[in-house]
C-alpha positions in Angstrom: 92.7 -84.8 -60.7 89.4 -86.3 -61.2 86.5 -84.8 -59.2 83.7 -86.7 -61.1 82.7 -88.5 -57.9 83.3 -88.4 -54.2 82.4 -90.6 -51.3 81.8 -90.1 -47.7 81.2 -92.8 -45.0 77.5 -93.0 -45.9 77.2 -91.3 -49.4 78.3 -91.5 -52.9 78.1 -88.3 -55.2 78.4 -88.2 -58.9 79.0 -85.4 -61.3 75.9 -83.8 -62.8 75.1 -84.9 -66.2 72.2 -84.2 -68.6 70.7 -87.6 -67.5 69.9 -86.1 -64.1 67.3 -83.7 -65.5 64.5 -85.7 -64.0 66.2 -85.7 -60.6 66.8 -81.9 -60.8 63.2 -81.5 -61.9 61.9 -83.7 -59.0 64.1 -81.5 -56.5 62.9 -78.3 -58.1 59.2 -79.3 -57.8 59.4 -80.3 -54.2 58.1 -77.2 -52.1 59.9 -78.5 -48.9 63.2 -78.9 -50.5 62.9 -75.5 -52.3 61.6 -73.6 -49.4 64.9 -72.0 -48.6 66.2 -72.0 -52.2 63.9 -69.5 -53.9 60.8 -71.6 -54.2 59.6 -74.2 -56.7 60.9 -73.6 -60.1 59.3 -73.8 -63.6 60.4 -76.1 -66.3 62.2 -73.3 -67.9 64.1 -72.4 -64.9 65.1 -76.1 -64.3 66.3 -76.4 -67.7 68.4 -73.2 -67.3 69.9 -74.4 -64.0 70.8 -77.7 -65.5 72.4 -75.8 -68.5 74.4 -73.5 -66.3 75.6 -76.2 -64.0 76.6 -78.4 -67.0 78.5 -75.6 -68.4 80.3 -74.9 -65.0 81.6 -78.5 -65.0 82.8 -78.2 -68.6 84.6 -74.9 -67.8 86.2 -75.7 -64.4 86.1 -79.5 -63.8 84.0 -79.3 -60.7 80.4 -78.2 -59.8 77.1 -79.7 -58.8 76.8 -83.4 -57.7 73.8 -85.7 -57.3 74.2 -87.4 -53.9 73.1 -91.0 -53.3 73.3 -93.3 -50.3 76.5 -95.3 -50.3 74.7 -98.3 -51.7 73.3 -96.0 -54.6 69.7 -97.2 -53.8 68.3 -93.8 -53.3 69.1 -90.1 -54.1 69.4 -88.0 -51.0 70.0 -84.6 -52.5 72.7 -82.6 -54.2 76.0 -80.9 -53.3 78.0 -78.1 -55.0 81.3 -76.6 -55.2 81.1 -73.9 -57.7 82.1 -70.3 -58.7 79.7 -67.7 -57.5 79.6 -63.9 -58.2 78.8 -62.5 -54.8 78.2 -58.7 -55.1 80.7 -58.4 -57.9 83.3 -60.5 -56.2 84.3 -63.8 -57.6 83.9 -66.5 -54.8 83.7 -70.4 -54.7 80.6 -71.6 -52.8 79.9 -74.8 -51.2 76.3 -76.0 -50.7 73.8 -78.9 -50.3 70.2 -79.7 -50.5 68.6 -82.7 -49.1 65.1 -84.4 -49.5 63.3 -84.1 -46.2 63.3 -87.8 -45.5 67.0 -87.5 -45.1 67.0 -84.5 -42.8 68.2 -84.8 -39.1 70.8 -87.6 -39.8 74.0 -85.5 -40.0 74.2 -86.0 -43.8 74.2 -82.2 -44.5 77.2 -81.8 -42.3 78.8 -84.9 -44.1 78.3 -83.3 -47.4 79.3 -79.8 -46.3 82.6 -81.1 -44.8 83.5 -83.0 -47.9 82.7 -80.1 -50.2 85.0 -78.0 -48.0 87.7 -80.7 -48.4 87.3 -80.7 -52.1 87.5 -76.8 -52.3 90.5 -76.5 -49.9 92.6 -79.7 -50.3 91.9 -80.7 -53.9 91.2 -77.4 -55.6 93.4 -75.2 -53.4 91.0 -72.3 -52.5 91.9 -70.6 -49.3 88.6 -69.1 -48.8 85.2 -70.7 -49.5 81.7 -69.4 -48.9 78.2 -70.7 -48.3 75.0 -68.8 -48.6 71.7 -69.6 -46.9 68.6 -67.9 -45.9 68.9 -66.0 -42.6 65.8 -68.0 -41.2 67.3 -71.4 -42.1 68.6 -72.2 -38.6 69.3 -75.9 -39.5 71.6 -74.9 -42.4 73.3 -72.3 -40.4 74.0 -74.8 -37.7 75.5 -77.1 -40.3 77.8 -74.5 -41.6 78.9 -73.6 -38.1 79.5 -77.2 -37.2 81.8 -77.5 -40.3 83.9 -74.5 -39.0 82.5 -71.8 -41.2 81.9 -68.3 -39.7 79.1 -65.8 -40.2 80.4 -63.0 -42.3 77.5 -60.7 -43.0 73.8 -60.3 -44.0 72.8 -59.9 -47.7 69.1 -59.2 -47.8 67.3 -62.2 -46.6 70.4 -64.3 -47.1 73.4 -64.7 -44.8 77.0 -65.3 -46.0 79.3 -67.8 -44.2 83.0 -68.1 -44.9 85.8 -70.5 -44.1 88.0 -69.4 -41.2 91.2 -67.9 -42.4 94.2 -70.2 -42.1 96.8 -68.8 -39.7 
């Protein structure tokens, strides 16, 4: 199973590589993008983020994606399906971050649904989580539209989980 790329009706995503450092840097320096993601990051933090996410790909065969328009003429943001230690419990997280010019077009929902599909159908995980800041109403709405349910608060963050299959 090759998870290096995925497509949705309007998007193309590719596996993170070292060549994406400039894109990750651009994202990490954008205060609007990073507002709900812990704030703007330093060069050292960006390098460490890239290193950890490249290592995740090598270890598990899935991870962080850079997401483009379907025509590949613009980067819209990033997507993720990756392992996460959540309060000492191993989980698999789905997530996304978009540049502001791409907000309000349903792309976050498209990405989140595809990440859920990858996690469940292609990787076989029964349960997936998503983490967002409690005050990020837009992201919470996306997760709810994708069928995820609020599970609990964790400081300023909230945890959503896929519904259990019956």
